[in-house]
KOLMAR-789167 format. One line per field, with one value per residue (C-alpha): residue in one letter; residue number from 0; x, y, z. Coordinates in nm, 3 decimals, decimal comma. Example, Ala and Ser with C-alpha at 12.3 -4.5 7.8 and 13.67 -1.06 7.14 Angstrom:
2
code (a:s)
pos (0:1)
x (1,230:1,367)
y (-0,450:-0,106)
z (0,780:0,714)
This chain:
698
code (m:y:l:t:l:d:d:e:q:n:e:d:s:q:e:e:s:c:e:d:g:e:n:g:g:s:d:g:e:e:s:s:v:e:e:s:s:g:d:d:d:d:s:g:i:y:n:s:s:d:l:l:a:l:v:n:r:q:d:i:p:d:h:q:g:k:a:r:l:v:d:p:e:w:l:d:v:n:t:v:r:g:w:i:e:t:c:e:s:d:h:p:n:c:r:n:s:g:l:w:p:r:e:n:s:i:r:p:k:y:l:i:d:v:v:d:s:r:l:v:l:g:e:y:a:m:g:g:y:v:a:l:s:y:v:w:g:r:t:k:t:l:r:t:m:a:n:t:v:g:q:l:l:e:p:g:a:f:g:n:e:e:f:r:k:q:m:p:n:t:v:k:d:a:m:g:i:v:r:c:l:g:m:r:y:l:w:v:d:a:l:c:i:v:q:d:d:s:e:q:l:r:l:e:l:g:r:m:p:g:i:y:a:s:a:p:f:t:i:v:a:a:n:g:k:d:a:s:h:g:l:p:g:f:n:g:v:s:s:p:r:s:l:h:q:v:t:v:k:l:a:g:s:e:m:l:v:v:t:p:p:i:p:r:s:s:g:s:e:a:y:k:k:l:q:i:p:y:h:q:r:a:w:t:f:q:e:y:h:f:t:s:r:k:l:i:f:q:g:d:t:a:f:w:r:c:s:q:a:e:w:w:e:d:h:h:q:a:p:g:i:d:t:p:e:v:p:e:s:e:g:v:l:k:i:r:a:p:v:l:f:f:l:t:h:m:i:k:e:f:n:m:k:a:l:s:f:p:e:d:a:t:s:a:f:s:g:l:q:n:v:l:g:s:r:v:f:p:g:g:l:l:y:g:l:p:i:f:f:l:e:m:a:l:q:w:r:p:r:g:d:i:s:r:r:v:p:e:k:k:q:q:s:n:e:a:t:p:n:s:l:p:s:w:s:w:l:g:w:s:g:n:v:a:f:p:d:d:c:e:f:a:a:y:n:g:g:s:i:e:e:r:e:g:f:v:s:p:v:t:e:w:y:a:v:p:s:p:s:c:k:h:s:n:k:q:a:l:v:p:g:w:y:t:w:k:k:e:a:q:t:g:n:g:l:v:p:e:g:w:e:r:q:n:f:d:e:g:q:l:e:r:a:d:k:k:y:l:p:r:y:t:p:r:f:s:f:e:i:e:h:f:a:a:e:s:r:q:s:s:f:v:p:r:l:l:h:w:y:p:v:p:a:a:s:s:k:s:g:e:a:t:v:q:q:s:a:y:f:c:c:r:t:e:r:a:f:l:y:a:g:s:k:i:g:v:l:e:p:p:r:l:h:l:l:d:r:r:g:g:l:a:g:y:l:q:l:h:n:e:g:e:l:e:q:f:q:a:t:e:t:p:g:k:r:v:e:l:v:s:v:a:k:g:y:t:g:r:l:g:g:d:q:r:v:p:g:t:e:e:d:r:s:l:w:f:r:d:c:l:f:v:l:w:v:e:w:d:n:g:v:a:f:r:r:g:s:g:v:v:s:l:e:g:w:s:e:a:c:e:k:d:l:y:c:a:y:l)
pos (0:1:2:3:4:5:6:7:8:9:10:11:12:13:14:15:16:17:18:19:20:21:22:23:24:25:26:27:28:29:30:31:32:33:34:35:36:37:38:39:40:41:42:43:44:45:46:47:48:49:50:51:52:53:54:55:56:57:58:59:60:61:62:63:64:65:66:67:68:69:70:71:72:73:74:75:76:77:78:79:80:81:82:83:84:85:86:87:88:89:90:91:92:93:94:95:96:97:98:99:100:101:102:103:104:105:106:107:108:109:110:111:112:113:114:115:116:117:118:119:120:121:122:123:124:125:126:127:128:129:130:131:132:133:134:135:136:137:138:139:140:141:142:143:144:145:146:147:148:149:150:151:152:153:154:155:156:157:158:159:160:161:162:163:164:165:166:167:168:169:170:171:172:173:174:175:176:177:178:179:180:181:182:183:184:185:186:187:188:189:190:191:192:193:194:195:196:197:198:199:200:201:202:203:204:205:206:207:208:209:210:211:212:213:214:215:216:217:218:219:220:221:222:223:224:225:226:227:228:229:230:231:232:233:234:235:236:237:238:239:240:241:242:243:244:245:246:247:248:249:250:251:252:253:254:255:256:257:258:259:260:261:262:263:264:265:266:267:268:269:270:271:272:273:274:275:276:277:278:279:280:281:282:283:284:285:286:287:288:289:290:291:292:293:294:295:296:297:298:299:300:301:302:303:304:305:306:307:308:309:310:311:312:313:314:315:316:317:318:319:320:321:322:323:324:325:326:327:328:329:330:331:332:333:334:335:336:337:338:339:340:341:342:343:344:345:346:347:348:349:350:351:352:353:354:355:356:357:358:359:360:361:362:363:364:365:366:367:368:369:370:371:372:373:374:375:376:377:378:379:380:381:382:383:384:385:386:387:388:389:390:391:392:393:394:395:396:397:398:399:400:401:402:403:404:405:406:407:408:409:410:411:412:413:414:415:416:417:418:419:420:421:422:423:424:425:426:427:428:429:430:431:432:433:434:435:436:437:438:439:440:441:442:443:444:445:446:447:448:449:450:451:452:453:454:455:456:457:458:459:460:461:462:463:464:465:466:467:468:469:470:471:472:473:474:475:476:477:478:479:480:481:482:483:484:485:486:487:488:489:490:491:492:493:494:495:496:497:498:499:500:501:502:503:504:505:506:507:508:509:510:511:512:513:514:515:516:517:518:519:520:521:522:523:524:525:526:527:528:529:530:531:532:533:534:535:536:537:538:539:540:541:542:543:544:545:546:547:548:549:550:551:552:553:554:555:556:557:558:559:560:561:562:563:564:565:566:567:568:569:570:571:572:573:574:575:576:577:578:579:580:581:582:583:584:585:586:587:588:589:590:591:592:593:594:595:596:597:598:599:600:601:602:603:604:605:606:607:608:609:610:611:612:613:614:615:616:617:618:619:620:621:622:623:624:625:626:627:628:629:630:631:632:633:634:635:636:637:638:639:640:641:642:643:644:645:646:647:648:649:650:651:652:653:654:655:656:657:658:659:660:661:662:663:664:665:666:667:668:669:670:671:672:673:674:675:676:677:678:679:680:681:682:683:684:685:686:687:688:689:690:691:692:693:694:695:696:697)
x (-1,895:-1,898:-2,141:-2,104:-2,146:-2,278:-2,012:-2,232:-2,147:-2,369:-2,242:-2,476:-2,350:-2,360:-2,591:-2,496:-2,635:-2,550:-2,873:-2,992:-2,998:-3,272:-3,109:-3,204:-3,347:-3,201:-3,320:-2,951:-2,887:-3,000:-2,824:-2,815:-2,544:-2,346:-2,001:-1,736:-1,390:-1,224:-1,011:-1,124:-1,048:-1,180:-1,253:-1,622:-1,630:-1,742:-1,609:-1,767:-1,522:-1,808:-2,063:-2,414:-2,630:-2,986:-3,180:-3,322:-3,733:-3,868:-4,203:-4,122:-4,069:-3,784:-3,682:-3,366:-3,155:-2,860:-2,779:-2,978:-2,918:-2,794:-2,814:-2,505:-2,454:-2,490:-2,416:-2,694:-2,598:-2,884:-2,695:-2,365:-2,523:-2,656:-2,341:-2,194:-2,521:-2,517:-2,160:-2,157:-2,463:-2,425:-2,038:-1,935:-1,624:-1,538:-1,278:-1,147:-0,804:-0,586:-0,318:-0,502:-0,813:-1,069:-0,954:-0,610:-0,757:-0,560:-0,621:-0,423:-0,269:-0,546:-0,824:-1,041:-1,342:-1,566:-1,802:-1,627:-1,395:-1,052:-0,853:-0,901:-0,697:-0,796:-0,749:-1,055:-1,246:-1,571:-1,679:-1,470:-1,345:-1,297:-0,940:-0,858:-0,650:-0,530:-0,196:-0,042:0,110:0,318:0,032:0,087:-0,147:-0,192:0,044:0,027:0,325:0,496:0,383:0,052:-0,090:-0,231:-0,413:-0,552:-0,681:-0,928:-1,284:-1,359:-0,978:-1,059:-1,308:-1,036:-0,982:-0,585:-0,615:-0,925:-0,766:-0,436:-0,660:-0,672:-1,032:-0,971:-0,941:-1,256:-1,466:-1,348:-1,457:-1,834:-1,880:-1,830:-2,011:-2,292:-2,266:-2,350:-1,959:-1,770:-1,384:-1,205:-0,800:-0,624:-0,216:-0,118:-0,349:-0,274:0,064:0,346:0,475:0,792:0,819:1,062:0,987:0,569:0,624:0,817:0,592:0,295:0,397:0,520:0,166:0,005:-0,135:-0,297:-0,469:-0,618:-0,694:-0,878:-1,098:-1,430:-1,380:-1,160:-1,213:-0,999:-0,966:-0,879:-0,911:-0,690:-0,314:-0,303:-0,487:-0,657:-0,886:-1,180:-1,423:-1,678:-2,078:-2,172:-2,514:-2,420:-2,034:-1,849:-1,875:-2,104:-1,968:-2,009:-2,097:-2,247:-2,457:-2,569:-2,887:-3,019:-3,428:-3,540:-3,906:-4,212:-3,986:-3,680:-3,380:-2,988:-2,737:-2,361:-2,096:-1,731:-1,568:-1,363:-1,266:-1,507:-1,291:-1,034:-0,800:-0,799:-0,539:-0,685:-0,744:-0,371:-0,322:-0,552:-0,295:-0,461:-0,171:-0,340:-0,282:0,083:0,176:0,412:0,257:-0,095:0,008:-0,008:-0,276:-0,514:-0,384:-0,458:-0,805:-1,066:-1,335:-1,291:-1,534:-1,369:-1,408:-1,297:-1,404:-1,693:-1,845:-1,822:-1,846:-1,754:-1,550:-1,477:-1,308:-1,690:-1,830:-1,798:-2,080:-2,115:-2,390:-2,457:-2,516:-2,806:-2,685:-2,683:-2,810:-2,576:-2,189:-2,022:-1,678:-1,403:-1,092:-0,768:-0,479:-0,178:0,013:-0,214:-0,174:0,094:-0,169:-0,463:-0,297:-0,045:0,188:0,578:0,605:0,892:0,622:0,374:0,603:0,743:0,425:0,400:0,721:0,697:0,410:0,568:0,832:0,710:0,506:0,604:0,785:0,811:1,168:1,359:1,501:1,140:1,139:1,191:0,920:0,677:0,719:0,791:0,424:0,375:0,738:0,658:0,296:0,533:0,789:0,542:0,278:0,417:0,779:0,966:1,274:1,106:1,200:1,562:1,474:1,239:1,409:1,266:1,554:1,403:1,510:1,794:2,022:1,739:1,654:1,987:1,934:1,693:1,696:1,575:1,266:1,402:1,598:1,628:1,778:1,951:1,728:1,957:1,832:1,702:1,689:2,003:2,223:2,225:2,527:2,783:2,730:2,838:2,479:2,291:1,959:1,892:1,907:2,109:2,235:2,158:1,789:1,579:1,450:1,781:1,614:1,375:1,216:1,046:1,242:1,178:1,334:1,456:1,204:1,388:1,298:1,412:1,124:0,813:0,747:0,731:0,579:0,714:1,002:1,178:1,390:1,724:1,573:1,548:1,741:1,763:1,882:2,088:2,273:2,444:2,772:2,828:2,678:2,546:2,550:2,356:2,571:2,551:2,825:3,124:3,264:3,213:3,385:3,095:2,977:2,613:2,635:2,287:2,293:2,056:1,932:1,802:1,542:1,478:1,801:1,671:1,284:1,444:1,660:1,372:1,108:1,179:1,260:0,925:0,992:0,981:0,699:0,433:0,380:0,028:-0,178:0,021:-0,064:0,169:0,155:0,292:0,446:0,453:0,633:0,480:0,142:0,308:0,319:0,659:0,650:0,518:0,817:1,038:0,905:1,041:1,382:1,688:1,605:1,239:1,086:0,918:0,643:0,483:0,336:0,080:-0,059:-0,439:-0,560:-0,497:-0,512:-0,879:-0,814:-0,530:-0,683:-0,910:-0,625:-0,397:-0,108:-0,133:0,299:0,244:0,086:0,331:0,630:0,895:0,918:0,673:0,780:0,586:0,482:0,545:0,371:0,403:0,075:0,202:0,245:0,619:0,899:1,148:1,498:1,649:1,721:2,073:2,177:2,493:2,557:2,876:2,974:3,278:3,299:3,467:3,545:3,707:3,762:3,657:3,604:3,294:3,297:3,024:2,654:2,410:2,122:1,897:1,797:1,672:1,842:2,159:2,374:2,697:2,895:3,166:3,455:3,758:4,150:4,155:3,865:3,643:3,295:3,257:2,919:2,670:2,633:2,335:2,319:2,109:2,021:2,136:2,352:2,589:2,697:2,914:3,148:3,217:3,277:3,621:3,815:4,117:4,084:3,925:3,697:3,679:3,764:3,476:3,512:3,227:3,112:2,939:2,601:2,473:2,492:2,267:2,274:2,116:2,025:2,118:2,540:2,435:2,388:2,203:1,963:1,660:1,372:1,430:1,198:1,434:1,601:1,887:1,792:1,757:2,082:2,236:2,085:2,150:2,538:2,611:2,714:2,717:2,508:2,729:2,680:2,907:3,044:3,257:3,416:3,393:3,523:3,549:3,196:3,136:2,820:2,599:2,669:2,495:2,438:2,530:2,587:2,910:2,980:3,130:3,419:3,494:3,441:3,682:3,975:3,921:3,804:4,043:4,115:4,126:3,783:3,717:3,509:3,228:3,048:2,811)
y (2,098:2,054:1,886:1,980:1,736:1,827:1,670:1,633:1,326:1,123:1,110:0,888:0,576:0,252:-0,044:-0,319:-0,588:-0,692:-0,530:-0,568:-0,275:-0,161:-0,142:0,202:0,322:0,643:0,838:0,990:1,335:1,600:1,839:2,102:2,169:2,459:2,644:2,617:2,768:2,408:2,650:2,536:2,230:1,922:1,694:1,683:1,776:1,546:1,695:1,586:1,270:1,084:0,908:0,973:0,675:0,577:0,487:0,132:0,159:-0,133:-0,044:-0,043:-0,413:-0,402:-0,088:0,081:0,188:-0,003:0,204:0,230:0,421:0,283:0,428:0,671:0,533:0,140:-0,152:-0,363:-0,708:-0,867:-0,765:-0,902:-1,246:-1,215:-1,211:-1,514:-1,720:-1,628:-1,695:-2,024:-2,173:-2,044:-2,010:-2,403:-2,352:-2,014:-2,163:-2,430:-2,222:-2,460:-2,343:-2,473:-2,686:-2,693:-3,076:-2,961:-2,702:-2,691:-2,607:-2,322:-2,446:-2,169:-2,006:-1,731:-1,867:-1,527:-1,655:-1,803:-1,554:-1,732:-1,905:-2,269:-2,544:-2,546:-2,891:-2,937:-2,673:-2,764:-2,577:-2,288:-1,989:-1,627:-1,468:-1,159:-0,902:-0,619:-0,329:-0,382:-0,029:0,036:0,076:-0,162:-0,466:-0,778:-1,036:-1,437:-1,488:-1,812:-1,696:-1,562:-1,855:-2,065:-1,773:-1,717:-2,060:-2,002:-1,956:-1,563:-1,477:-1,215:-1,061:-1,003:-0,624:-0,675:-0,809:-0,644:-0,292:-0,417:-0,545:-0,267:-0,177:-0,355:-0,708:-0,670:-0,534:-0,821:-1,087:-0,923:-0,906:-1,295:-1,343:-1,120:-1,330:-1,610:-1,850:-1,886:-1,852:-1,610:-1,620:-1,308:-1,346:-1,137:-1,398:-1,720:-1,766:-1,732:-1,439:-1,556:-1,949:-1,868:-2,259:-2,168:-1,858:-1,997:-2,296:-2,047:-1,778:-2,032:-2,166:-1,826:-1,880:-2,202:-2,071:-1,779:-1,954:-2,233:-1,976:-1,970:-1,542:-1,308:-1,024:-0,724:-0,408:-0,151:0,166:0,333:0,330:0,057:-0,195:0,095:0,220:-0,032:-0,157:0,117:0,042:-0,285:-0,156:-0,326:-0,422:-0,134:0,287:0,403:0,499:0,802:0,768:1,049:0,976:1,271:1,288:1,478:1,496:1,423:1,439:1,127:1,042:0,958:1,033:1,002:0,934:1,052:0,760:0,861:0,764:0,444:0,185:-0,032:-0,341:-0,416:-0,586:-0,238:-0,011:0,282:0,074:0,002:0,318:0,435:0,555:0,349:0,219:-0,130:-0,181:-0,015:-0,294:-0,628:-0,809:-0,802:-0,852:-1,220:-1,226:-1,057:-1,265:-1,626:-1,543:-1,606:-1,454:-1,109:-0,905:-0,533:-0,251:0,053:0,415:0,391:0,117:-0,255:-0,486:-0,861:-1,020:-1,376:-1,495:-1,515:-1,148:-0,853:-0,689:-0,325:-0,252:0,093:-0,114:-0,368:-0,745:-0,833:-1,133:-1,444:-1,394:-1,134:-1,209:-0,913:-0,793:-1,044:-0,843:-0,942:-0,997:-1,265:-1,458:-1,686:-1,793:-1,824:-1,979:-2,233:-2,147:-2,148:-1,833:-1,565:-1,266:-1,382:-1,357:-1,061:-0,887:-1,034:-0,940:-0,577:-0,556:-0,675:-0,490:-0,173:-0,234:-0,102:-0,286:-0,130:-0,335:-0,397:-0,738:-0,847:-0,890:-1,252:-1,334:-1,156:-1,272:-1,674:-1,806:-1,713:-1,855:-2,166:-2,182:-2,083:-2,318:-2,631:-2,562:-2,399:-2,386:-2,674:-2,723:-2,433:-2,078:-1,990:-1,625:-1,533:-1,675:-1,998:-2,258:-2,372:-2,053:-1,956:-1,768:-1,563:-1,498:-1,401:-1,140:-0,928:-0,598:-0,245:-0,078:0,283:0,361:0,068:0,101:-0,170:-0,318:-0,249:-0,404:-0,228:-0,468:-0,509:-0,839:-1,184:-1,275:-1,153:-1,340:-1,138:-1,142:-0,991:-1,135:-1,319:-1,021:-1,142:-0,889:-1,153:-1,151:-0,884:-0,930:-0,789:-0,449:-0,261:-0,120:-0,198:-0,521:-0,740:-1,065:-1,031:-1,127:-1,420:-1,429:-1,797:-1,881:-1,650:-1,397:-1,102:-0,811:-0,547:-0,271:-0,203:-0,485:-0,355:-0,459:-0,778:-1,100:-1,509:-1,668:-1,982:-2,193:-2,231:-2,168:-2,323:-2,578:-2,385:-2,492:-2,368:-2,338:-2,271:-2,057:-1,896:-2,206:-2,466:-2,751:-2,819:-3,177:-3,084:-2,842:-2,815:-2,821:-2,602:-2,776:-2,508:-2,715:-2,467:-2,583:-2,931:-2,848:-2,579:-2,845:-3,122:-2,848:-2,773:-3,155:-3,250:-3,570:-3,378:-3,387:-3,168:-3,088:-3,098:-2,734:-2,712:-2,699:-2,773:-2,618:-2,630:-2,302:-2,113:-1,762:-1,690:-1,618:-1,336:-0,962:-0,818:-0,616:-0,894:-1,118:-0,882:-1,073:-1,425:-1,544:-1,560:-1,883:-2,010:-2,212:-2,524:-2,520:-2,318:-2,352:-2,217:-2,236:-2,409:-2,097:-1,903:-2,093:-2,004:-1,598:-1,702:-1,843:-1,564:-1,350:-1,339:-1,298:-1,271:-1,272:-1,249:-1,614:-1,813:-1,988:-2,182:-2,447:-2,530:-2,599:-2,832:-2,698:-2,832:-3,127:-3,127:-3,101:-3,009:-2,634:-2,673:-2,488:-2,780:-2,602:-2,522:-2,163:-2,070:-1,720:-1,786:-1,979:-2,080:-2,154:-2,254:-2,007:-1,776:-1,361:-1,089:-0,729:-0,482:-0,134:0,108:0,389:0,676:0,674:0,538:0,768:0,927:0,568:0,556:0,391:0,463:0,222:0,227:0,115:-0,167:-0,104:-0,306:-0,213:-0,022:0,175:-0,051:-0,145:-0,503:-0,466:-0,261:-0,245:-0,165:-0,006:-0,015:0,373:0,684:0,738:0,482:0,724:0,890:0,655:0,626:1,053:1,067:0,775:0,717:0,635:0,383:0,411:0,201:-0,132:-0,402:-0,712:-0,929:-1,341:-1,521:-1,636:-1,770:-1,766:-1,584:-1,329:-0,949:-0,668:-0,407:-0,424:-0,302:-0,454:-0,436:-0,169:-0,323:-0,459:-0,837:-0,978:-1,302:-1,515:-1,380:-1,039:-1,137:-1,290:-0,986:-0,786:-0,998:-1,037:-1,353:-1,252:-1,348:-1,233:-1,125:-1,013:-0,740:-0,809:-0,707:-0,853:-0,836:-1,089:-1,309:-1,266:-1,154:-0,907:-0,854:-0,435:-0,459:-0,695:-0,654:-0,810:-0,840:-0,951:-1,309:-1,144:-0,886:-1,160:-1,375:-1,145:-1,031:-1,312:-1,514:-1,897:-2,079:-2,149:-1,931:-2,023:-1,754:-1,683:-1,453)
z (-0,032:0,332:0,586:0,964:1,238:1,556:1,821:2,112:2,282:2,515:2,885:3,029:3,229:3,073:3,170:3,407:3,181:2,837:2,640:2,251:2,110:1,859:1,512:1,362:1,696:1,574:1,338:1,264:1,235:0,992:0,848:0,567:0,318:0,364:0,207:0,428:0,360:0,501:0,685:1,051:1,230:1,025:1,332:1,296:0,920:0,598:0,241:-0,086:-0,110:0,145:0,014:-0,040:0,039:0,022:0,304:0,292:0,404:0,522:0,439:0,089:-0,088:-0,274:-0,180:-0,329:-0,083:0,075:0,386:0,705:1,020:1,354:1,715:1,723:2,104:2,054:1,849:1,777:1,928:1,760:1,420:1,519:1,600:1,272:1,082:1,318:1,246:0,873:0,821:1,004:0,843:0,475:0,444:0,480:0,340:0,531:0,769:0,533:0,471:0,239:0,503:0,783:0,751:1,006:1,081:1,199:1,464:1,752:2,126:2,295:2,636:2,830:2,752:2,980:3,084:3,053:3,283:3,528:3,484:3,526:3,338:3,250:3,050:2,689:2,658:2,912:2,787:2,555:2,264:2,025:2,165:2,059:1,982:2,053:1,811:1,928:2,024:2,334:2,348:2,615:2,850:3,143:3,156:3,349:3,252:3,315:3,509:3,656:4,018:3,923:3,705:3,941:4,106:3,794:3,734:4,074:4,004:3,992:3,952:3,711:3,926:4,204:4,258:4,240:3,925:3,718:3,801:3,597:3,288:3,061:2,871:2,588:2,712:3,004:2,709:2,486:2,763:2,808:2,422:2,441:2,712:2,570:2,223:2,397:2,412:2,656:2,629:2,493:2,423:2,479:2,415:2,755:2,971:2,790:2,752:3,085:2,987:3,169:3,059:2,770:2,633:2,611:2,492:2,208:2,129:2,143:1,929:1,652:1,703:1,688:1,336:1,426:1,741:1,544:1,213:1,481:1,678:1,485:1,444:1,591:1,744:1,636:1,829:1,554:1,746:1,955:2,004:2,315:2,464:2,711:2,465:2,478:2,274:2,285:2,199:2,361:2,585:2,942:2,867:2,741:2,717:2,455:2,124:1,942:1,589:1,373:1,100:0,888:0,716:0,444:0,387:0,034:-0,079:-0,046:0,280:0,099:0,297:0,198:0,509:0,491:0,493:0,553:0,331:0,541:0,279:0,216:0,161:0,373:0,112:-0,068:-0,109:0,037:0,353:0,386:0,417:0,679:0,930:1,260:1,475:1,474:1,088:1,118:1,404:1,283:1,578:1,471:1,089:1,137:1,372:1,125:0,823:0,976:1,122:0,829:1,025:1,210:1,406:1,356:1,551:1,373:1,307:1,615:1,418:1,303:1,055:0,996:0,761:0,660:0,314:0,138:0,241:0,438:0,638:0,778:1,013:0,873:0,508:0,453:0,429:0,051:-0,011:-0,118:-0,109:-0,135:-0,205:-0,061:-0,235:-0,124:-0,069:-0,287:0,091:0,149:-0,205:-0,076:0,223:0,017:-0,287:-0,114:-0,421:-0,321:-0,504:-0,394:-0,611:-0,339:-0,056:-0,160:-0,115:0,228:0,344:0,259:0,409:0,739:0,714:0,666:1,015:1,359:1,643:1,990:1,990:1,706:1,814:1,780:1,428:1,432:1,705:1,537:1,196:1,362:1,342:0,976:0,890:1,083:0,813:0,518:0,533:0,657:0,435:0,115:0,060:0,082:0,277:0,496:0,578:0,746:0,902:0,620:0,342:0,132:0,149:-0,187:-0,335:-0,129:-0,390:-0,452:-0,145:-0,026:-0,322:-0,151:-0,241:-0,083:-0,223:-0,050:0,207:0,476:0,771:1,081:1,328:1,637:1,925:2,255:2,560:2,726:2,550:2,695:2,527:2,333:2,004:1,676:1,560:1,847:1,941:1,588:1,355:1,088:0,814:0,557:0,608:0,540:0,879:1,037:0,859:0,874:0,561:0,191:0,042:-0,241:-0,355:-0,726:-1,024:-1,192:-1,545:-1,528:-1,311:-1,483:-1,707:-1,475:-1,660:-1,426:-1,501:-1,785:-2,032:-1,893:-1,517:-1,637:-1,484:-1,488:-1,191:-1,422:-1,157:-0,808:-0,754:-0,394:-0,079:0,216:0,568:0,888:1,147:1,524:1,544:1,324:1,212:0,918:1,134:1,290:1,315:1,342:1,034:0,874:0,484:0,318:-0,002:-0,265:-0,483:-0,771:-0,973:-1,009:-1,117:-1,351:-1,558:-1,633:-1,654:-2,027:-2,115:-2,119:-1,887:-1,547:-1,323:-1,286:-0,898:-0,774:-0,827:-1,157:-1,538:-1,825:-2,148:-2,504:-2,538:-2,892:-2,849:-3,228:-3,033:-2,872:-2,941:-3,028:-2,698:-2,459:-2,574:-2,328:-2,091:-2,182:-2,035:-2,253:-2,404:-2,604:-2,385:-2,482:-2,210:-1,961:-1,654:-1,448:-1,129:-1,162:-0,940:-1,215:-1,518:-1,575:-1,591:-1,759:-2,064:-2,128:-2,176:-2,480:-2,262:-1,874:-1,787:-1,410:-1,430:-1,718:-1,535:-1,666:-1,442:-1,155:-0,781:-0,548:-0,242:0,150:0,225:0,617:0,828:1,183:1,086:1,258:1,112:0,915:0,948:1,247:1,308:1,308:1,270:1,116:0,789:0,581:0,233:0,034:-0,290:-0,488:-0,376:-0,560:-0,495:-0,743:-0,699:-0,629:-0,838:-0,916:-0,843:-1,137:-1,230:-0,918:-0,802:-0,438:-0,220:-0,463:-0,685:-0,761:-1,051:-0,985:-1,168:-1,255:-1,137:-1,450:-1,395:-1,682:-1,556:-1,388:-1,262:-1,007:-0,630:-0,417:-0,105:0,153:0,225:0,104:0,357:0,259:0,014:0,277:0,290:-0,122:-0,143:-0,073:-0,207:-0,456:-0,766:-0,930:-0,626:-0,284:-0,264:-0,178:-0,122:-0,270:-0,269:-0,557:-0,454:-0,808:-1,190:-1,392:-1,692:-1,645:-1,839:-1,589:-1,784:-2,125:-2,428:-2,778:-2,753:-2,969:-2,777:-2,786:-3,033:-3,090:-2,903:-3,112:-2,981:-2,656:-2,597:-2,741:-2,468:-2,137:-2,025:-1,797:-1,475:-1,091:-0,807:-0,555:-0,174:-0,037:0,289:0,540:0,825:1,243:1,475:1,199:1,110:0,721:0,731:0,429:0,320:0,026:-0,284:-0,638:-1,011:-1,184:-1,531:-1,584:-1,780:-1,455:-1,245:-1,432:-1,376:-1,019:-0,830:-0,623:-0,775:-0,453:-0,297:-0,012:0,303:0,403:0,715:0,681)
């Protein structure tokens, strides 16, 4: 069944001043239901998956209708003002993010004064500011440079014809909307950061989360592929929009309206899958996640999303608080729990987004990294890897084919790791990646038994260095803290950090099938993040919520990174040479058997993509020789063992095999580059490893 739309658009010119549109000023478009084969172009057609909603009638008290008719050309400004005022008055904790509480608000160096039409110094601008989040695209746009910042500080500068013609529609419309809503200041990255001042650029990019978190709200320009699209629908500010509401009249003056199938929760999976350029870009990822209040322009309509509600202009606002769904990628931000599970969801989402220039990956992630490293993960993050869990983080794996990020811009140096895209970091690769699920840390419930593995202890010490040498006097020690907390947790004497609860653990309370989620040993205690404790107690067993040791959250309030970023690090560890054998099953990306010199199974090797298989096709027996360096000791179910479901501790010990987690490396100009990761059985490693400690530069 299809409802056909009339695609005519009103071409009347816009008004010269900001006008308040009357909500419900249009009766919508009447339409009859008619059959359609669906063979024609579907740009103006709604299908049967659309929602039919009853239109609310103001003349009937407690009417059950939730939908409302809106003006097809103009957004009702009073509705938007109402969203802002209601959120400000009824949601006192809306902006009090655990990561960026209101009392830690910051001021950007520059702001746009939309009344005086110029740049002003942020420290002297009284009152709040609105931030703009949008896609630059490849369109030419006015950018503040060192030789123009003085001119842009002059009153009326943005009214100057020379500057105004260079400003994209989205920026001009945002300035008008802010003025229309009765506010004075706007922050736009292209204009409020001096683009050729490398020091200010570095500082402001690192403070980006704070800039967006400190704004009372952010205008999100989710429509269009670049900044020329604009923000249609604000009368007297921007061009008219073309919003079609198809109505169906019923008996008794009742009416239905067809609502397009736009996912109503921006945390939903359906929302994530929308092919909207804004939601496909890496730069906008951190902007969207760190602003708690958003006025979003998307699909010829507008809606408001904050941490406690989501309101749409074509839907009557429900009383009270309507908490929106929180995406898993926001878990590490909302809960402030230093857990790799949540960080995996964030980096997966970020790393699958587009960048105009691959080398911008580290800059696009830098703001998130600063906050995660100073307020979540103790010790900070080094190129996206939490130092606290360094051994596990170095073992990140692809969840599909990934490709090496290769810089497009002209290189300014001859460094072996160009433009800070180190091979050992997931930031050096594009695609879906994940940190390993460590069953020594938590009862993860994903995957089969043979996929389970545990990290038991580190094998070396790590140092960040400014160049490929371990002889630097200023080398920076990287101290993973997980092992210290792990050793003490099950003794009963270890500390329980803030935000965690410790409970006695009774394996007998578990069903046999649930015991596969346990580590190799039987824990005495379990630890829960307090945020999840109530949910956990309502269920007989919530695997994702049980941990076998707690970890403290970082305590820095500065929002600055706590570890100096270096593209090189070194360690003294063991290495071994093994042989890559046949492909294991049909896994993508491929995984290969690792063989000893006699052809016996010693482990497995995880490749980054299908294309890497070519180098293993025509090699001598037992296979291509590969160099491996050890990262951590542990155990795995991936190398075979007893096939029974491990219902007892004895069963579990039979299933798992002791192993070393390793990296496959190849050398170039004295630097070892990551080519893959893997696991080697302890017996296989003991036979093949070089007994002398080996210095690796990665």
